[in-house]
C-alpha positions as CSV (number, residue, x, y, z in Angstrom):
1,M,-1.3,-21.4,10.5
2,R,-3.0,-17.8,9.3
3,Y,-1.4,-14.5,9.3
4,N,-2.0,-9.9,9.0
5,L,0.3,-8.9,6.8
6,I,1.4,-5.3,7.3
7,H,4.0,-3.0,5.0
8,S,4.5,0.1,5.8
9,T,6.7,2.4,4.0
10,L,7.0,6.1,4.3
11,Y,9.3,8.2,2.2
12,E,10.0,12.2,3.6
13,Y,11.4,15.0,1.3
14,K,13.0,17.5,2.1
15,Q,11.8,19.1,-0.6
16,S,8.8,18.9,-2.3
17,V,8.1,16.4,-4.9
18,S,6.3,17.4,-8.3
19,S,6.0,14.6,-9.2
20,Y,5.9,10.3,-8.5
21,H,5.9,7.3,-10.5
22,S,6.3,3.7,-9.0
23,I,5.6,0.3,-8.9
24,T,5.3,-1.9,-5.9
25,C,5.5,-5.8,-5.3
26,L,4.0,-6.5,-2.0
27,C,0.6,-8.3,-2.6
28,P,1.2,-12.1,-1.9
29,R,0.9,-15.1,-3.9
30,T,-1.5,-17.6,-3.9
31,T,0.5,-21.0,-4.1
32,P,-0.1,-24.7,-3.5
33,N,1.2,-24.3,0.6
34,Q,-0.1,-20.3,0.4
35,V,-3.5,-18.9,0.1
36,L,-4.0,-15.2,-0.2
37,G,-7.2,-13.6,1.5
38,E,-7.5,-10.2,1.0
39,F,-4.5,-7.5,0.2
40,T,-5.5,-3.7,0.0
41,L,-3.2,-1.1,-1.3
42,T,-2.9,2.7,0.8
43,V,-0.9,6.0,-0.8
44,T,-0.8,9.0,0.6
45,P,-1.1,11.3,-1.2
46,E,-4.4,9.8,-3.3
47,P,-2.3,8.8,-6.7
48,A,-3.4,10.3,-9.7
49,E,-3.3,6.8,-11.1
50,L,-3.7,3.3,-9.7
51,T,-3.5,0.2,-11.7
52,E,-3.2,-3.7,-10.7
53,R,-1.2,-5.8,-13.5
54,T,0.1,-9.3,-13.0
55,D,4.3,-9.3,-14.8
56,F,6.5,-11.5,-16.0
57,F,6.8,-13.9,-13.2
58,G,3.2,-14.5,-12.6
59,N,3.4,-12.0,-9.8
60,T,1.2,-9.0,-8.3
61,V,2.2,-5.3,-9.2
62,H,0.9,-2.5,-9.3
63,Y,1.7,1.0,-10.5
64,F,0.9,4.4,-9.4
65,S,1.7,8.1,-10.3
66,I,0.9,11.3,-7.8
67,Q,1.1,14.0,-9.7
68,K,0.8,17.3,-7.3
69,P,3.6,19.0,-5.0
70,H,3.9,16.6,-1.5
71,R,6.3,15.9,1.1
72,Q,5.3,12.9,2.4
73,L,5.0,9.4,0.6
74,R,3.2,6.3,2.9
75,V,2.0,3.5,1.4
76,I,0.4,0.6,3.3
77,A,-0.2,-2.7,1.9
78,Q,-2.4,-5.0,3.9
79,S,-3.2,-8.7,3.7
80,S,-4.5,-12.0,4.6
81,V,-3.0,-15.3,4.2
82,E,-3.3,-19.0,5.1
83,S,0.3,-20.8,5.3
84,I,-0.5,-24.6,4.7
85,Y,2.3,-27.1,4.3
86,L,0.0,-30.8,4.8
87,N,3.3,-32.9,4.1
88,P,5.5,-32.1,7.4
89,E,8.4,-34.6,5.6
90,L,11.6,-33.7,3.6
91,P,11.3,-35.2,-0.3
92,I,14.7,-36.1,-0.5
93,V,14.2,-39.7,-1.3
94,K,12.5,-38.5,-5.0
95,S,15.3,-36.6,-5.7
96,A,17.4,-37.5,-8.6
97,T,21.1,-37.3,-8.3
98,C,23.3,-34.5,-9.3
99,R,24.5,-36.1,-12.1
100,E,20.6,-37.0,-13.3
101,A,19.3,-33.6,-12.5
102,A,22.6,-32.0,-14.9
103,G,21.6,-34.8,-17.3
104,A,18.0,-33.1,-17.3
105,F,18.5,-29.8,-17.7
106,Q,20.8,-30.8,-20.7
107,M,18.9,-33.0,-22.2
108,D,15.4,-32.2,-21.5
109,I,14.6,-29.9,-23.8
110,G,10.8,-29.6,-23.0
111,L,12.4,-28.6,-19.2
112,K,15.2,-26.8,-20.5
113,S,13.0,-24.1,-21.6
114,E,11.3,-24.0,-18.7
115,V,13.9,-23.3,-16.4
116,L,15.8,-21.3,-19.2
117,Q,15.7,-18.0,-17.6
118,Y,16.6,-19.3,-13.5
119,L,20.0,-20.9,-15.6
120,L,21.4,-17.5,-17.1
121,P,23.1,-14.8,-15.6
122,S,21.2,-12.2,-14.3
123,P,21.4,-8.8,-13.3
124,F,22.3,-9.8,-9.9
125,V,23.8,-12.9,-10.1
126,Y,26.5,-14.2,-11.7
127,W,29.8,-15.9,-11.4
128,D,33.1,-17.0,-12.3
129,D,35.4,-20.0,-11.1
130,D,35.6,-19.1,-7.6
131,I,31.8,-18.8,-6.8
132,R,31.8,-22.1,-8.9
133,R,34.0,-24.1,-6.8
134,Y,32.9,-22.4,-3.2
135,A,29.7,-24.2,-4.6
136,R,31.4,-27.4,-5.9
137,D,32.1,-29.8,-2.6
138,C,28.2,-29.3,-1.7
139,F,27.6,-31.1,-5.1
140,P,29.2,-35.4,-5.9
141,A,27.2,-36.5,-9.0
142,D,25.7,-39.5,-6.8
143,R,24.5,-37.4,-3.9
144,S,20.7,-36.2,-4.1
145,L,20.1,-32.4,-5.4
146,Y,17.9,-31.9,-2.6
147,E,20.2,-33.0,-0.1
148,S,23.0,-31.0,-1.7
149,V,21.2,-28.0,-2.1
150,V,20.3,-28.4,2.0
151,D,24.5,-28.8,2.4
152,F,25.6,-25.5,0.3
153,C,22.5,-23.4,1.8
154,G,23.9,-24.9,5.8
155,K,27.9,-23.9,4.3
156,I,26.8,-20.3,3.3
157,F,24.7,-20.8,7.4
158,R,27.5,-21.5,9.1
159,E,30.1,-19.6,7.0
160,F,28.2,-16.6,7.1
161,T,28.1,-13.4,9.4
162,F,24.9,-11.4,9.2
163,D,25.4,-8.1,9.3
164,S,22.6,-5.4,8.5
165,K,24.9,-2.6,7.8
166,F,27.4,-4.3,5.7
167,S,25.6,-4.3,2.1
168,T,23.8,-2.5,-0.6
169,V,21.8,-3.7,-3.0
170,N,25.1,-3.1,-5.4
171,T,27.4,-4.9,-2.8
172,P,28.6,-7.1,-5.8
173,I,28.2,-11.0,-5.3
174,K,32.3,-11.6,-5.1
175,T,32.6,-8.8,-2.4
176,V,30.3,-10.8,-0.4
177,L,32.0,-14.3,-0.5
178,R,35.7,-12.4,0.2
179,E,34.2,-10.6,3.0
180,K,32.2,-13.6,4.4
181,K,29.1,-11.4,5.9
182,G,25.8,-9.7,3.8
183,V,22.6,-10.0,5.0
184,C,19.1,-12.4,3.7
185,Q,19.5,-10.7,0.1
186,D,22.9,-11.1,-0.1
187,F,23.1,-15.2,1.3
188,S,20.4,-15.6,-1.6
189,H,22.2,-14.0,-4.4
190,L,25.1,-16.0,-3.6
191,A,23.0,-19.5,-3.1
192,I,21.6,-18.4,-6.6
193,A,25.1,-17.8,-8.3
194,G,25.9,-20.8,-6.5
195,L,23.8,-23.3,-8.6
196,R,23.7,-22.2,-12.0
197,S,27.3,-22.1,-12.1
198,L,27.0,-25.8,-11.6
199,G,23.5,-25.8,-14.2
200,F,21.2,-25.8,-11.7
201,P,18.3,-23.6,-11.7
202,A,17.4,-21.4,-9.1
203,R,15.5,-18.7,-8.7
204,Y,14.6,-14.9,-6.0
205,V,12.0,-15.4,-3.6
206,S,11.0,-12.1,-1.7
207,G,8.2,-12.2,1.4
208,Y,8.3,-12.3,5.0
209,L,9.2,-14.2,7.7
210,E,7.2,-14.6,11.4
211,T,10.1,-13.3,14.3
212,L,9.7,-14.5,17.8
213,P,10.5,-12.4,20.4
214,P,12.7,-13.3,23.2
215,P,10.5,-16.3,26.1
216,G,8.3,-14.0,28.5
217,K,8.7,-10.9,25.8
218,K,5.9,-9.1,23.9
219,K,6.6,-8.5,19.7
220,L,7.4,-4.5,19.1
221,Q,5.1,-3.6,17.0
222,G,6.8,-3.0,13.9
223,S,9.7,-5.5,14.7
224,D,9.6,-8.1,11.8
225,A,10.9,-7.3,8.1
226,S,10.6,-8.5,4.4
227,H,12.9,-11.8,3.7
228,A,14.8,-13.4,1.1
229,W,15.7,-17.2,0.3
230,I,16.2,-19.0,-2.8
231,S,13.8,-21.8,-4.5
232,A,15.6,-24.5,-6.4
233,Y,14.0,-27.0,-9.4
234,I,14.4,-30.3,-8.6
235,P,13.8,-32.8,-11.5
236,G,11.5,-35.5,-9.9
237,I,9.2,-33.2,-7.4
238,G,9.5,-29.3,-9.4
239,W,10.1,-26.2,-7.2
240,C,11.5,-26.6,-3.7
241,D,12.1,-23.8,-1.4
242,F,15.9,-23.1,0.4
243,D,16.9,-20.4,3.4
244,P,20.1,-19.9,3.5
245,T,20.0,-17.2,6.0
246,N,18.4,-19.4,9.0
247,D,19.6,-23.1,7.8
248,V,15.7,-24.0,7.2
249,V,13.6,-25.4,4.2
250,P,11.1,-22.3,5.2
251,R,7.8,-23.9,6.1
252,E,4.4,-21.7,8.1
253,R,6.1,-19.2,9.0
254,H,8.1,-18.4,5.5
255,L,5.0,-16.0,3.5
256,T,5.9,-15.7,-0.2
257,T,4.8,-12.2,-2.1
258,A,7.3,-13.1,-4.7
259,W,9.7,-14.6,-7.1
260,G,11.7,-13.3,-10.1
261,R,15.8,-14.1,-11.5
262,D,16.9,-11.8,-8.8
263,Y,16.1,-9.2,-6.3
264,G,16.0,-6.4,-9.3
265,D,12.6,-8.4,-10.4
266,V,10.9,-7.7,-6.9
267,P,12.0,-4.8,-5.1
268,P,8.8,-3.6,-2.7
269,L,8.7,-0.2,-4.2
270,K,10.7,1.1,-6.9
271,G,9.9,4.4,-9.0
272,I,10.8,7.6,-10.2
273,L,10.7,10.8,-8.8
274,F,11.1,14.4,-9.4
275,S,12.8,16.6,-7.0
276,S,15.8,18.3,-6.0
277,G,16.0,17.2,-2.3
278,R,17.2,14.5,-0.1
279,Q,15.0,12.1,1.3
280,K,14.3,9.9,4.4
281,L,12.7,6.5,4.6
282,R,11.3,4.3,7.3
283,V,9.8,0.6,6.6
284,E,8.1,-1.1,8.9
285,V,6.5,-4.6,9.2
286,D,4.2,-6.8,11.0
287,V,3.6,-10.7,10.6
288,L,0.7,-11.3,12.8
289,P,-1.0,-14.7,13.5
290,V,-4.1,-15.0,13.9
291,G,-5.9,-17.2,16.5
């Protein structure tokens, strides 16, 4: 599958902004299942500086600064991506059991050092006994860890309601667990917290999911959105992706932009502006299959 991705962000300010500094995380990664073709980042007004670098997690990020007054800021990221999945079979057979995996993460010093950052609490992912209890019954000792993660994500999918108006980026995981609703970011943070609470490393994945219009309807421009899911480390296999929002194992229609410990490591845009007025934000995303 080949896709063209367009991610457009528009800020409109009530009063003029004199200076703006931003870091964007909008460039898709190249992975064993995905190849990045072209990528362009267009910023209006034209920035005084625009640089590219690789962050600690291997993501491509861009820094830009605007040093002249403006009332509107537009950032457009355009990408071409090829999604490649050669083996449709789920790798359950080779998966270690939960007991074996837990032992590996405790006793294998090299493995533990490799995944340690994904085992510890992070700014948006933390847990207590309630979260640990919620996850524990999905991870019996003699069951494969892969199957257990699939089951846990399915539990979140069945018991939680998607509600785009319920939460913000700062809504605590405990609130999401209590109210049983949220969005993909919330469900991913909860799944990661549950896994880490039991000693299993998990990371946050940001990207896009191609949405399909109702039968007989044309897909509307800008109707797609950013998406989030998780990746868990399975001894004997490596990092495997799971989507608790949709209860699926990500395949061709999931396109990876970046990963980190939680959302705070990979927001699409984060910045500092100098202004005394309010702002309006509009985001439009298009995931367009080619051919």
